[in-house]
C-alpha positions in Angstrom: 0.0 0.0 0.0 1.1 3.6 -0.6 0.5 6.1 2.1 2.5 9.0 0.7 -0.4 11.5 0.3 2.1 14.4 0.0 3.4 12.9 -3.3 0.0 12.2 -4.7 -1.1 15.8 -3.8 1.7 17.1 -6.1 0.5 15.0 -9.1 -1.3 17.6 -11.2 -4.6 15.7 -11.7 -5.0 15.1 -7.9 -4.3 18.6 -6.6 -7.9 19.5 -6.0 -8.6 16.5 -3.8 -9.1 16.9 0.0 -6.7 15.2 2.4 -9.3 12.6 3.4 -9.9 11.6 -0.2 -6.1 11.4 -0.9 -5.7 9.2 2.1 -8.4 6.8 0.9 -7.1 6.8 -2.7 -3.5 6.0 -1.6 -4.6 2.5 -0.7 -5.4 1.8 -4.4 -1.8 2.3 -5.6 1.0 -0.2 -5.7 4.7 0.7 -6.1 7.1 -1.0 -8.5 10.8 -0.4 -9.2 12.6 -0.6 -12.5 16.3 -0.7 -13.5 17.7 1.4 -16.3 16.6 -0.2 -19.6 13.8 -2.2 -18.2 10.6 -2.4 -20.3 7.6 -1.2 -18.3 4.8 -1.6 -20.9 4.9 -3.0 -24.4 3.3 -1.4 -27.4 0.1 -3.3 -28.6 -0.3 -5.2 -25.3 -3.6 -4.9 -23.4 -3.4 -2.0 -20.9 -5.2 -2.3 -17.6 -2.9 -0.2 -15.4 -2.1 3.5 -15.1 1.3 4.6 -14.0 2.7 7.7 -12.1 6.4 8.2 -11.9 7.8 8.8 -8.4 11.4 9.2 -9.4 13.5 8.5 -12.5 12.8 9.0 -16.2 10.7 7.0 -18.6 10.8 7.2 -22.4 7.6 6.6 -24.4 8.6 5.0 -27.7 7.2 3.4 -30.9 9.0 1.1 -33.3 8.6 1.8 -37.1 8.4 -0.8 -39.8 12.2 -1.0 -40.1 12.6 -1.6 -36.4 13.9 1.9 -35.6 13.0 3.5 -32.3 10.9 6.7 -32.4 10.8 8.5 -29.1 7.5 10.3 -28.5 8.3 11.7 -25.0 10.6 11.5 -22.1 8.8 11.8 -18.8 9.9 12.6 -15.3 8.5 12.6 -11.7 4.8 13.2 -11.2 4.1 12.4 -14.9 1.3 10.0 -15.9 1.5 7.4 -18.7 -0.8 4.6 -19.8 -3.9 6.8 -19.4 -5.2 6.3 -23.0 -5.6 2.5 -22.5 -7.1 3.1 -19.1 -9.8 5.2 -20.6 -10.7 3.3 -23.7 -9.7 -0.2 -22.7 -7.7 -0.7 -25.9 -4.1 -1.9 -26.4 -1.1 0.3 -25.6 -0.3 2.8 -28.3 3.4 2.9 -27.4 6.0 1.2 -25.2 7.5 2.7 -22.0 11.1 2.0 -21.0 13.0 3.2 -17.9 15.9 5.4 -18.9 17.2 5.5 -15.3 16.5 3.6 -12.1 12.8 4.5 -11.5 10.0 4.0 -9.1 6.4 4.1 -10.3 3.0 3.8 -8.7 0.4 1.7 -10.4 -3.4 1.7 -10.2 -5.8 -0.8 -11.8 -8.2 0.4 -14.5 -11.3 -0.5 -12.5 -10.1 1.4 -9.5 -9.1 4.5 -11.5 -12.5 4.6 -13.3 -14.2 4.5 -9.9 -12.1 7.5 -8.9 -13.2 9.4 -12.0 -16.8 8.8 -11.2 -16.4 9.8 -7.6 -14.2 12.9 -8.2 -15.1 14.7 -11.5 -12.2 17.1 -10.9 -9.8 14.3 -11.7 -11.5 13.7 -15.0 -11.3 17.5 -15.8 -7.6 17.6 -14.9 -7.0 14.4 -17.0 -8.6 16.0 -20.0 -6.4 19.1 -19.5 -3.3 16.8 -19.4 -4.4 14.9 -22.6 -5.1 18.2 -24.4 -1.7 19.4 -23.5 -0.1 16.2 -24.9 -2.2 16.6 -28.1 -0.9 20.1 -28.6 2.7 18.9 -28.1 2.1 16.1 -30.6 0.7 18.7 -33.1 3.8 20.9 -32.5 6.0 17.9 -33.1 4.3 17.0 -36.4 4.6 20.6 -37.5 8.3 20.5 -36.6 9.0 17.3 -38.4 7.2 18.4 -41.6 8.3 22.1 -41.8 11.5 22.7 -39.8 15.1 22.2 -40.7 17.5 20.4 -38.5 18.0 23.3 -36.1 14.2 23.7 -35.7 13.8 20.0 -35.0 16.5 20.0 -32.5 15.1 23.1 -30.7 11.7 21.6 -30.6 13.0 18.4 -29.0 14.8 20.5 -26.4 11.6 22.5 -25.8 9.6 19.3 -25.4 12.1 18.0 -22.8 11.9 21.4 -21.0 8.1 21.1 -20.7 8.1 17.5 -19.6 11.1 17.3 -17.2 12.5 20.8 -16.8 12.4 23.1 -13.8 11.3 26.7 -14.6 12.7 29.7 -12.7 13.1 33.4 -13.5 12.7 32.8 -17.2 15.2 30.0 -17.3 14.7 26.3 -17.6 17.0 23.6 -16.1 17.0 20.0 -17.3 19.0 18.3 -14.6 19.4 14.9 -16.2 19.6 15.3 -20.0 18.9 12.1 -21.9 21.5 10.6 -24.1 22.2 12.5 -27.3 21.0 9.6 -29.5 17.6 9.6 -27.6 17.1 13.4 -28.2 18.1 13.0 -31.8 15.5 10.2 -32.2 12.9 12.6 -30.7 13.9 15.3 -33.3 14.0 12.9 -36.2 17.6 13.7 -37.1 21.0 11.9 -36.7 23.0 12.1 -33.5 25.8 13.8 -35.4 23.4 16.5 -36.7 21.9 17.0 -33.3 25.3 17.4 -31.6 26.4 20.0 -34.3 23.2 22.0 -33.7 23.6 21.8 -30.0 27.1 23.3 -30.2 25.7 26.2 -32.2 23.0 26.8 -29.6 25.7 27.0 -26.9 27.9 29.3 -29.0 24.9 31.7 -29.5 24.2 31.7 -25.8 20.8 30.1 -26.1 21.7 27.2 -23.8 24.4 26.2 -21.3 25.7 22.6 -20.9 27.1 21.5 -17.5 27.8 17.8 -17.7 24.3 16.1 -17.9 22.6 19.4 -17.1 21.2 21.7 -19.8 20.0 25.2 -19.1 17.9 27.3 -21.5 18.9 30.9 -20.6 15.8 32.6 -21.9 13.0 30.1 -22.4 10.5 32.4 -24.0 13.0 33.8 -26.5 14.3 30.3 -27.4 10.7 29.1 -27.9 9.6 32.1 -30.0 12.7 31.7 -32.2 12.0 28.1 -33.0 8.2 27.6 -32.9 
């Protein structure tokens, strides 16, 4: 059983619940741990569980006809995944793989659907979350179809900033940057091309690199230049 109501309170879709409701809901969740590289869910399998990340990072991926990996998103703490299958009862639309040691909380479909009926605010927040992801998907399609390599790379960095970045005073810090190949896969370009563009962004002062940490110095300016 999970009794960490403070964590659940900070998951966006549960923020409006009262302490008593959070305490009751916490009994419905089960924790599970994954090592780096572990498969959490498999594309096209039946989905009956919703996941929330407690710590670590998880990449959401699909495989094309040639067996190449296409990364749709990289998610961090307090992010949900698996919600589409929970809602429609259909198979998973993508696979989820831990990119670092990770802990997730899991809730069964039947229990989550009961929560939605009992607490309409969760359903509204979930719709808001799904709409945000749809907008990001639209932006990604636009980037892949219209942008050059620099635009694609910038949009992948912006997507990471929105999903796992910490915003403060107009700057965004991504503490644990994924591997260069993974970001290149998100952008739909080669690793070499991504690294070349990344160096140009650093030279122009748009971003800073400090080991695995990436900082966007002026998020709004960087976003407006590349979207």
